[in-house]
ZANUDO-501662 format. One record per residue (C-alpha): residue number from 1; residue in three letters; chain; x, y, z. Coordinates in nm, 2 decimals, decimal comma. Layout:
  pos  code  unit       X       Y       Z
  NUM   ALA     A       X       Y       Z
...
# end
This chain:
  pos  code  unit       X       Y       Z
    1   MET     A    7,13    5,68    5,06
    2   GLN     A    7,39    5,89    5,08
    3   LEU     A    7,73    5,88    4,99
    4   ALA     A    7,81    5,95    5,33
    5   HIS     A    7,61    5,67    5,48
    6   ASN     A    7,73    5,37    5,24
    7   PRO     A    7,86    5,10    5,48
    8   ILE     A    8,17    5,03    5,23
    9   THR     A    8,27    5,42    5,24
   10   LYS     A    8,37    5,37    5,59
   11   ILE     A    8,57    5,09    5,51
   12   LEU     A    8,72    5,26    5,20
   13   PHE     A    8,86    5,55    5,43
   14   GLU     A    8,99    5,31    5,74
   15   LYS     A    9,17    5,12    5,41
   16   LEU     A    9,30    5,48    5,31
   17   LYS     A    9,35    5,56    5,59
   18   SER     A    9,62    5,23    5,69
   19   ASN     A    9,75    5,21    5,39
   20   GLY     A    9,80    5,54    5,19
   21   ILE     A    9,73    5,60    4,86
   22   PRO     A    9,87    5,33    4,62
   23   ASN     A   10,20    5,40    4,41
   24   LEU     A   10,11    5,45    4,08
   25   GLN     A   10,44    5,43    3,96
   26   ASN     A   10,48    5,07    4,08
   27   LEU     A   10,12    4,93    3,99
   28   MET     A   10,07    5,04    3,64
   29   PHE     A   10,37    4,82    3,55
   30   LYS     A   10,24    4,48    3,73
   31   LYS     A   10,21    4,23    3,48
   32   ASP     A    9,90    4,11    3,55
   33   ARG     A    9,74    4,52    3,51
   34   ILE     A    9,57    4,54    3,20
   35   LYS     A    9,33    4,26    3,32
   36   HIS     A    9,20    4,38    3,52
   37   PHE     A    9,18    4,75    3,44
   38   GLU     A    9,16    4,77    3,10
   39   PHE     A    8,73    4,71    2,96
   40   LYS     A    8,65    4,72    2,63
   41   LEU     A    8,32    4,75    2,43
   42   GLY     A    8,34    4,72    2,10
   43   ASP     A    8,62    4,88    1,90
   44   LEU     A    8,60    5,12    2,26
   45   THR     A    8,87    5,06    2,48
   46   ILE     A    8,92    5,20    2,79
   47   ASP     A    9,22    5,19    2,97
   48   LEU     A    9,23    5,29    3,35
   49   THR     A    9,60    5,12    3,46
   50   ARG     A    9,70    5,44    3,52
   51   GLN     A    9,44    5,48    3,79
   52   LEU     A    9,54    5,58    4,18
   53   LEU     A    9,37    5,28    4,28
   54   ASP     A    9,45    4,90    4,29
   55   GLU     A    9,24    4,56    4,28
   56   GLU     A    9,18    4,58    4,59
   57   ILE     A    9,04    4,92    4,58
   58   LYS     A    8,87    4,79    4,28
   59   ASP     A    8,65    4,54    4,45
   60   ASP     A    8,57    4,80    4,71
   61   LEU     A    8,45    5,02    4,47
   62   VAL     A    8,26    4,79    4,32
   63   LYS     A    8,10    4,68    4,61
   64   LEU     A    7,99    5,03    4,72
   65   ALA     A    7,80    5,05    4,39
   66   LYS     A    7,55    4,74    4,52
   67   ALA     A    7,57    4,90    4,82
   68   SER     A    7,45    5,19    4,67
   69   ASN     A    7,16    4,98    4,44
   70   ILE     A    7,29    5,07    4,16
   71   LYS     A    7,17    4,81    3,93
   72   GLN     A    6,80    4,88    4,07
   73   LYS     A    6,79    5,27    4,02
   74   ILE     A    6,96    5,17    3,65
   75   MET     A    6,64    4,93    3,61
   76   ASP     A    6,38    5,19    3,73
   77   MET     A    6,54    5,43    3,50
   78   PHE     A    6,48    5,19    3,19
   79   SER     A    6,15    5,08    3,28
   80   ARG     A    6,05    5,46    3,27
   81   LYS     A    5,97    5,54    3,63
   82   LYS     A    5,97    5,87    3,73
   83   ILE     A    6,29    5,87    3,94
   84   ASN     A    6,32    6,25    3,87
   85   THR     A    6,13    6,28    4,19
   86   SER     A    6,15    6,62    4,22
   87   GLU     A    5,93    6,68    3,89
   88   ASN     A    5,78    6,39    3,91
   89   ARG     A    5,87    6,23    3,59
   90   SER     A    6,00    5,99    3,43
   91   VAL     A    6,36    5,97    3,23
   92   ASP     A    6,31    5,92    2,83
   93   HIS     A    6,60    6,08    2,68
   94   PHE     A    6,71    5,66    2,62
   95   SER     A    6,42    5,57    2,40
   96   LEU     A    6,52    5,81    2,13
   97   ARG     A    6,83    5,63    2,06
   98   ASN     A    6,65    5,28    2,06
   99   PRO     A    6,54    5,17    1,72
  100   ASN     A    6,22    5,11    1,78
  101   ARG     A    6,20    5,52    1,79
  102   PHE     A    6,25    5,50    1,37
  103   GLN     A    5,90    5,35    1,33
  104   THR     A    5,76    5,71    1,57
  105   LYS     A    5,56    5,92    1,38
  106   GLU     A    5,77    6,21    1,55
  107   TRP     A    6,07    6,06    1,39
  108   ILE     A    5,92    6,00    1,02
  109   LYS     A    5,81    6,39    1,07
  110   LEU     A    6,17    6,45    1,20
  111   LYS     A    6,37    6,27    0,86
  112   ASN     A    6,12    6,37    0,57
  113   PHE     A    6,18    6,75    0,65
  114   ALA     A    6,56    6,69    0,64
  115   ASN     A    6,50    6,47    0,34
  116   LYS     A    6,36    6,74    0,17
  117   ILE     A    6,55    7,03    0,29
  118   LEU     A    6,90    6,81    0,14
  119   ASP     A    6,69    6,68   -0,14
  120   LYS     A    6,57    7,00   -0,31
  121   LYS     A    6,93    7,21   -0,23
  122   GLU     A    6,77    7,49   -0,22
  123   ILE     A    6,92    7,61    0,15
  124   ASN     A    7,29    7,60    0,16
  125   HIS     A    7,26    7,77    0,54
  126   ILE     A    7,11    7,66    0,90
  127   VAL     A    7,11    7,88    1,21
  128   ASN     A    7,01    7,68    1,50
  129   ILE     A    6,91    7,95    1,74
  130   GLY     A    6,91    7,79    2,13
  131   ILE     A    7,13    7,78    2,45
  132   GLY     A    7,26    7,52    2,68
  133   GLY     A    7,16    7,19    2,62
  134   SER     A    6,96    7,37    2,25
  135   ASP     A    7,32    7,45    2,13
  136   LEU     A    7,63    7,25    2,33
  137   GLY     A    7,55    6,88    2,20
  138   PRO     A    7,40    6,97    1,85
  139   PHE     A    7,72    7,23    1,80
  140   MET     A    7,95    6,93    1,91
  141   VAL     A    7,81    6,68    1,74
  142   THR     A    7,82    6,88    1,39
  143   GLU     A    8,17    6,93    1,47
  144   ALA     A    8,25    6,61    1,55
  145   LEU     A    8,13    6,45    1,28
  146   LYS     A    8,23    6,71    0,99
  147   SER     A    8,42    6,41    0,78
  148   TYR     A    8,03    6,30    0,71
  149   SER     A    7,91    6,63    0,64
  150   THR     A    7,62    6,68    0,36
  151   GLY     A    7,76    6,96    0,25
  152   ILE     A    7,46    7,25    0,41
  153   LYS     A    7,62    7,46    0,60
  154   ILE     A    7,53    7,46    0,97
  155   SER     A    7,62    7,74    1,25
  156   TYR     A    7,50    7,83    1,63
  157   VAL     A    7,38    8,07    1,76
  158   SER     A    7,37    8,10    2,23
  159   ASN     A    7,51    8,43    2,29
  160   LEU     A    7,27    8,67    2,41
  161   ASP     A    7,56    8,93    2,28
  162   PRO     A    7,41    9,07    1,92
  163   SER     A    7,73    9,04    1,77
  164   GLN     A    7,73    8,71    1,75
  165   ILE     A    7,41    8,66    1,52
  166   SER     A    7,49    9,03    1,36
  167   ASP     A    7,80    8,86    1,19
  168   LEU     A    7,68    8,51    1,11
  169   LEU     A    7,44    8,70    0,94
  170   GLU     A    7,64    8,93    0,73
  171   ASN     A    7,77    8,65    0,51
  172   CYS     A    7,41    8,46    0,53
  173   ASP     A    7,14    8,51    0,24
  174   PRO     A    6,79    8,51    0,34
  175   LYS     A    6,63    8,33    0,01
  176   LYS     A    6,87    7,99    0,12
  177   THR     A    6,86    8,02    0,51
  178   ILE     A    6,63    7,86    0,75
  179   PHE     A    6,65    7,91    1,17
  180   ILE     A    6,64    7,66    1,36
  181   ILE     A    6,51    7,78    1,72
  182   SER     A    6,58    7,57    1,99
  183   SER     A    6,43    7,61    2,35
  184   LYS     A    6,25    7,33    2,54
  185   SER     A    6,03    7,64    2,73
  186   PHE     A    6,01    7,85    2,38
  187   ALA     A    6,09    8,07    2,69
  188   THR     A    6,47    8,12    2,73
  189   THR     A    6,49    8,48    2,74
  190   GLU     A    6,82    8,43    2,55
  191   THR     A    6,72    8,22    2,24
  192   MET     A    6,40    8,41    2,19
  193   LYS     A    6,60    8,82    2,17
  194   ASN     A    6,76    8,59    1,93
  195   ALA     A    6,48    8,45    1,75
  196   GLN     A    6,30    8,83    1,70
  197   LEU     A    6,62    8,93    1,57
  198   ALA     A    6,64    8,68    1,27
  199   LYS     A    6,30    8,73    1,25
  200   GLN     A    6,33    9,11    1,17
  201   TRP     A    6,67    9,06    0,92
  202   LEU     A    6,43    8,81    0,73
  203   LEU     A    6,09    9,05    0,77
  204   LYS     A    6,35    9,31    0,65
  205   SER     A    6,51    9,18    0,36
  206   GLY     A    6,11    9,09    0,26
  207   ARG     A    6,10    8,72    0,33
  208   SER     A    5,81    8,53    0,53
  209   PHE     A    5,94    8,45    0,84
  210   GLU     A    5,67    8,15    0,83
  211   ASN     A    5,85    7,97    0,59
  212   SER     A    6,25    8,01    0,72
  213   MET     A    6,17    7,88    1,05
  214   ILE     A    6,16    7,61    1,22
  215   ALA     A    6,08    7,53    1,63
  216   VAL     A    6,22    7,26    1,80
  217   THR     A    6,00    7,27    2,12
  218   ALA     A    5,81    7,06    2,42
  219   SER     A    5,56    7,41    2,41
  220   VAL     A    5,43    7,35    2,11
  221   SER     A    5,15    7,64    2,25
  222   LYS     A    5,41    7,91    2,28
  223   ALA     A    5,55    7,84    1,97
  224   MET     A    5,24    7,84    1,74
  225   GLU     A    5,12    8,19    1,97
  226   TRP     A    5,50    8,29    1,84
  227   GLY     A    5,43    8,26    1,54
  228   ILE     A    5,54    7,95    1,37
  229   ASN     A    5,38    7,75    1,14
  230   GLU     A    5,24    7,42    1,33
  231   LYS     A    5,38    7,17    1,00
  232   ASN     A    5,71    7,33    1,09
  233   ILE     A    5,76    7,27    1,50
  234   PHE     A    5,89    6,96    1,59
  235   ALA     A    5,81    6,85    1,95
  236   PHE     A    5,97    6,61    2,23
  237   SER     A    5,86    6,54    2,52
  238   GLU     A    5,89    6,75    2,88
  239   ASN     A    6,06    6,42    3,02
  240   ILE     A    6,37    6,51    2,79
  241   GLY     A    6,67    6,72    3,03
  242   GLY     A    6,77    6,99    2,80
  243   ARG     A    7,18    6,86    2,84
  244   TYR     A    7,02    6,48    2,75
  245   SER     A    6,82    6,62    2,47
  246   LEU     A    7,07    6,60    2,16
  247   TRP     A    6,88    6,31    2,08
  248   SER     A    6,54    6,42    2,02
  249   SER     A    6,40    6,65    1,78
  250   VAL     A    6,72    6,89    1,94
  251   GLY     A    6,93    6,70    1,70
  252   LEU     A    6,78    6,83    1,34
  253   PRO     A    7,11    6,99    1,29
  254   ILE     A    7,33    6,69    1,30
  255   LEU     A    7,04    6,51    1,11
  256   LEU     A    7,06    6,82    0,85
  257   SER     A    7,47    6,79    0,89
  258   ILE     A    7,53    6,41    0,87
  259   GLY     A    7,22    6,27    0,68
  260   GLU     A    6,92    6,03    0,79
  261   SER     A    7,21    5,70    0,73
  262   ASN     A    7,43    5,87    0,95
  263   PHE     A    7,23    5,99    1,23
  264   LYS     A    7,09    5,62    1,26
  265   ASP     A    7,42    5,52    1,33
  266   PHE     A    7,52    5,76    1,57
  267   LEU     A    7,21    5,63    1,79
  268   ASN     A    7,28    5,30    1,72
  269   GLY     A    7,58    5,35    1,91
  270   ALA     A    7,44    5,50    2,15
  271   HIS     A    7,16    5,24    2,23
  272   GLU     A    7,51    4,98    2,19
  273   MET     A    7,64    5,21    2,51
  274   ASP     A    7,25    5,17    2,69
  275   LYS     A    7,22    4,79    2,63
  276   HIS     A    7,54    4,76    2,79
  277   PHE     A    7,52    4,95    3,07
  278   MET     A    7,15    4,84    3,14
  279   THR     A    7,22    4,42    3,13
  280   ALA     A    7,61    4,43    3,25
  281   ASP     A    7,74    4,32    3,57
  282   ILE     A    7,88    4,58    3,75
  283   ASN     A    8,21    4,44    3,77
  284   HIS     A    8,21    4,50    3,43
  285   ASN     A    7,96    4,80    3,37
  286   ILE     A    8,21    5,09    3,21
  287   PRO     A    7,97    5,32    3,26
  288   VAL     A    7,92    5,23    3,64
  289   ILE     A    8,30    5,16    3,69
  290   LEU     A    8,42    5,48    3,55
  291   ALA     A    8,15    5,63    3,78
  292   LEU     A    8,30    5,49    4,04
  293   VAL     A    8,69    5,58    3,95
  294   ARG     A    8,54    5,96    3,94
  295   ILE     A    8,37    5,90    4,29
  296   TRP     A    8,72    5,77    4,39
  297   ASN     A    8,91    6,07    4,32
  298   ARG     A    8,72    6,30    4,36
  299   ASN     A    8,54    6,18    4,76
  300   PHE     A    8,85    5,98    4,88
  301   LEU     A    9,15    6,16    4,66
  302   ASN     A    9,00    6,46    4,74
  303   SER     A    9,03    6,57    4,35
  304   TYR     A    8,77    6,89    4,35
  305   SER     A    8,80    6,92    3,91
  306   HIS     A    8,84    6,65    3,64
  307   CYS     A    9,00    6,76    3,35
  308   ILE     A    8,89    6,63    2,98
  309   VAL     A    9,14    6,64    2,72
  310   PRO     A    9,01    6,54    2,35
  311   TYR     A    9,31    6,46    2,11
  312   SER     A    9,08    6,50    1,82
  313   HIS     A    9,00    6,89    1,66
  314   ARG     A    8,70    6,78    1,57
  315   LEU     A    8,59    6,68    1,96
  316   ALA     A    8,71    7,07    2,06
  317   LYS     A    8,35    7,14    2,20
  318   LEU     A    8,35    6,81    2,39
  319   PRO     A    8,48    6,95    2,70
  320   SER     A    8,20    7,25    2,70
  321   TRP     A    7,93    6,98    2,68
  322   ALA     A    8,04    6,74    2,90
  323   GLN     A    8,08    6,99    3,16
  324   GLN     A    7,73    7,11    3,16
  325   LEU     A    7,62    6,74    3,14
  326   GLU     A    7,84    6,69    3,45
  327   MET     A    7,78    7,02    3,68
  328   GLU     A    7,43    7,09    3,59
  329   SER     A    7,32    6,71    3,63
  330   ASN     A    7,56    6,63    3,96
  331   GLY     A    7,58    7,01    4,11
  332   LYS     A    7,39    6,94    4,37
  333   SER     A    7,39    7,00    4,77
  334   VAL     A    7,08    6,82    4,89
  335   ASP     A    6,96    6,44    4,79
  336   ILE     A    6,65    6,32    4,64
  337   LYS     A    6,52    6,32    5,02
  338   GLY     A    6,57    6,72    5,00
  339   ASN     A    6,86    6,62    5,27
  340   LYS     A    7,14    6,82    5,29
  341   ILE     A    7,43    6,60    5,13
  342   LEU     A    7,73    6,56    5,40
  343   MET     A    7,96    6,44    5,07
  344   PRO     A    8,09    6,64    4,76
  345   THR     A    7,93    6,60    4,44
  346   SER     A    8,04    6,70    4,10
  347   PRO     A    8,41    6,81    4,02
  348   LEU     A    8,43    7,09    3,84
  349   VAL     A    8,49    6,99    3,48
  350   TRP     A    8,69    7,16    3,25
  351   GLY     A    8,96    7,09    2,95
  352   GLU     A    9,05    7,18    2,61
  353   VAL     A    9,13    6,97    2,25
  354   GLY     A    9,50    6,82    2,23
  355   THR     A    9,77    6,87    2,21
  356   ASN     A    9,68    7,27    2,23
  357   ALA     A    9,62    7,22    2,60
  358   GLN     A   10,00    7,08    2,65
  359   HIS     A   10,08    7,44    2,58
  360   SER     A    9,84    7,63    2,81
  361   PHE     A    9,73    7,43    3,12
  362   PHE     A    9,97    7,12    3,11
  363   GLN     A   10,20    7,27    3,32
  364   PHE     A    9,99    7,30    3,60
  365   LEU     A    9,85    6,91    3,53
  366   HIS     A   10,31    6,81    3,57
  367   GLN     A   10,36    7,05    3,88
  368   GLY     A   10,07    7,20    4,04
  369   ILE     A   10,02    7,12    4,40
  370   GLU     A    9,68    6,87    4,34
  371   LYS     A    9,67    6,64    4,17
  372   ILE     A    9,37    6,64    3,89
  373   PRO     A    9,26    6,35    3,72
  374   LEU     A    9,18    6,35    3,36
  375   ASP     A    9,07    6,18    3,03
  376   ILE     A    9,24    6,19    2,72
  377   LEU     A    9,05    6,08    2,48
  378   ILE     A    9,17    5,98    2,13
  379   SER     A    9,09    5,75    1,83
  380   ARG     A    9,41    5,51    1,69
  381   LYS     A    9,34    5,60    1,35
  382   ILE     A    9,18    5,94    1,14
  383   ILE     A    8,90    5,90    0,88
  384   ASN     A    9,03    5,98    0,55
  385   THR     A    9,13    6,40    0,42
  386   LYS     A    8,95    6,55    0,12
  387   VAL     A    9,27    6,74    0,07
  388   LEU     A    9,53    6,59    0,23
  389   ASP     A    9,75    6,32    0,12
  390   ASP     A   10,06    6,30    0,33
  391   TYR     A    9,86    6,34    0,67
  392   GLU     A    9,93    5,97    0,87
  393   SER     A   10,22    6,11    1,00
  394   ASN     A   10,09    6,44    1,18
  395   TYR     A    9,80    6,17    1,31
  396   ASN     A   10,13    5,90    1,42
  397   ASN     A   10,28    6,16    1,62
  398   LEU     A    9,95    6,35    1,76
  399   VAL     A    9,85    5,96    1,91
  400   ILE     A   10,21    5,95    2,03
  401   ASN     A   10,16    6,27    2,23
  402   ALA     A    9,85    6,12    2,43
  403   ILE     A   10,06    5,81    2,51
  404   ALA     A   10,37    6,02    2,62
  405   GLN     A   10,12    6,31    2,83
  406   ALA     A    9,98    6,04    3,02
  407   GLU     A   10,29    5,86    3,11
  408   ALA     A   10,49    6,17    3,18
  409   LEU     A   10,23    6,22    3,47
  410   ALA     A   10,17    5,89    3,56
  411   ILE     A   10,57    5,79    3,62
  412   GLY     A   10,73    6,18    3,69
  413   SER     A   11,06    6,29    3,68
  414   SER     A   11,36    6,31    3,95
  415   ASP     A   11,63    6,61    3,91
  416   ASN     A   11,89    6,60    4,20
  417   ILE     A   12,02    6,93    4,11
  418   ASP     A   11,71    7,14    4,00
  419   THR     A   11,39    7,11    4,20
  420   ASN     A   11,24    7,26    3,90
  421   LYS     A   11,29    6,98    3,72
  422   ASN     A   11,10    6,74    3,94
  423   PHE     A   10,77    6,60    3,84
  424   SER     A   10,63    6,44    4,15
  425   GLY     A   10,41    6,20    3,93
  426   GLY     A   10,18    5,97    4,00
  427   ARG     A    9,91    6,16    3,83
  428   PRO     A    9,60    5,98    3,74
  429   SER     A    9,45    5,93    3,36
  430   THR     A    9,20    5,74    3,17
  431   ILE     A    9,29    5,67    2,79
  432   ILE     A    8,94    5,64    2,61
  433   SER     A    9,01    5,55    2,25
  434   TRP     A    8,85    5,38    1,96
  435   GLU     A    8,91    5,28    1,60
  436   LYS     A    8,78    5,60    1,42
  437   SER     A    8,55    5,86    1,47
  438   ASN     A    8,25    5,79    1,31
  439   PRO     A    7,88    5,86    1,33
  440   TYR     A    7,85    5,51    1,58
  441   SER     A    8,20    5,56    1,80
  442   ILE     A    8,07    5,93    1,84
  443   GLY     A    7,73    5,80    1,97
  444   MET     A    7,89    5,53    2,17
  445   ILE     A    8,12    5,77    2,35
  446   LEU     A    7,87    6,07    2,46
  447   ALA     A    7,61    5,76    2,57
  448   LEU     A    7,91    5,69    2,77
  449   TYR     A    7,92    6,01    2,96
  450   GLU     A    7,60    6,06    2,99
  451   ASN     A    7,57    5,71    3,14
  452   ILE     A    7,86    5,79    3,38
  453   THR     A    7,70    6,12    3,53
  454   ILE     A    7,41    5,91    3,58
  455   SER     A    7,55    5,65    3,75
  456   CYS     A    7,74    5,90    3,99
  457   GLY     A    7,44    6,05    4,08
  458   PHE     A    7,27    5,74    4,23
  459   ILE     A    7,54    5,65    4,41
  460   TRP     A    7,55    5,98    4,58
  461   ASN     A    7,15    5,95    4,59
  462   ILE     A    7,10    6,25    4,45
  463   ASN     A    6,87    6,37    4,12
  464   SER     A    7,05    6,42    3,79
  465   PHE     A    6,73    6,55    3,61
  466   ASP     A    6,66    6,86    3,73
  467   GLN     A    6,84    7,22    3,75
  468   TYR     A    6,65    7,46    3,94
  469   GLY     A    6,97    7,66    3,99
  470   VAL     A    6,95    7,77    3,65
  471   GLN     A    6,61    7,89    3,73
  472   LEU     A    6,70    8,18    4,01
  473   GLY     A    6,89    8,38    3,77
  474   LYS     A    6,63    8,43    3,54
  475   GLU     A    6,40    8,51    3,81
  476   LEU     A    6,57    8,79    3,89
  477   ILE     A    6,63    8,89    3,51
  478   SER     A    6,24    8,88    3,48
  479   LYS     A    6,17    9,15    3,78
  480   ILE     A    6,47    9,36    3,66
  481   GLU     A    6,35    9,37    3,30
  482   SER     A    5,99    9,44    3,47
  483   ASN     A    6,15    9,70    3,64
  484   ASN     A    5,93    9,64    4,00
  485   LYS     A    6,17    9,50    4,18
  486   HIS     A    6,45    9,74    4,17
  487   LYS     A    6,45    9,74    4,54
  488   GLU     A    6,51    9,43    4,62
  489   LEU     A    6,91    9,44    4,47
  490   SER     A    7,19    9,55    4,61
  491   PRO     A    7,30    9,92    4,59
  492   SER     A    7,55    9,83    4,33
  493   ALA     A    7,35    9,69    4,17
  494   ILE     A    7,07    9,97    4,13
  495   LYS     A    7,37   10,19    4,05
  496   PHE     A    7,47    9,98    3,75
  497   LEU     A    7,15    9,95    3,60
  498   SER     A    7,05   10,32    3,69
# end
């Protein structure tokens, strides 16, 4: 059942028409607001007190989720039913953060390889060559958890522009560098062309690429045909989508970056969120509640975009990762039965790290015509730095900045003399906070965002696990490269390519 056909959708629209949008400035100062709009799991706190909804709307949204049969859909997913109907696959990434994984041959091979690299200390630089889910997730996590670094340098190459890999290789020693070629199909154009450049660089340096190149893929045979030694191939299941794959062997750079113990903590944090997602009642299910808030803003309040602002330099890549997660998963125009979607699905997801964002696009958030909902993410304490002593004052000010922006967006300010200084307020935000950015907490947060995305898909009744829209451009690239399909191109394209 699509959102447009959900019986609660009509009720919500009728109440919105008769009552109007709730007055946030009044709502957020109610004494019992926190009781109904703050949610906790471990040291993770979700503050929805600045969202444009009251208790009645929240209760109706819960009814909306229940009417969509979301609880059964969640159970079907965790029981490995083939809910990815267009590809006839189950959704398996949850099993990779279950502690049972640590007994599997896949895990033992992966951690033994990583520990061997780290123990011998002959390699000082790991270069991950991938794109999309094979790049964004691992890149984001290694940056987020730099405080837990093993000391080995991890770099990422994704762009087909050869200047990226060229600039990187200028500072690499071929005798101390290993390349991880990460591609589910082992046929992704950008990845394989960059891998070929790395291979040529190694051979030119007199280095055997067989011992310097690792493959992470679901297509083992293709990796072997390309020349990768089988013992250096780390496979993962076809049932794991690229944007959900950082928990698989795609996460090898993370494992090398933070070590086995920390990586296990990272997986355990995600598993804690999964257990909550699977077992919690809908009224208190954090991923489902946040999905409902996103749907309320997107479909009922007509917010076309969703902004993500992490107040942590280490989480600077989170908006890009979340952008791919949501928009590749839920940017769909048909439901799971192939019927045209009647109401919009994925919002446009964007963002930047705070406080930089305050000096770039926050003007738009405060005084633009559209009211853009945003997530503000902040750890309540900072991990101790290695070289600075007097840093707590800076961090306290960072936390103050995050809270002040949320308050200012919600409350606003009036100036009866100069309208240029008017701030309408009523601009919704969610504050997601946790104690410290350690592997466990980062694992919880990433699993939270994944489960929000999946919950939205369940309520919209779309397939959040295929991405056929990614394939069309790839097919046309192949046709152009083969030089026999130019007749299908526009005159402008033919002129440009000739």
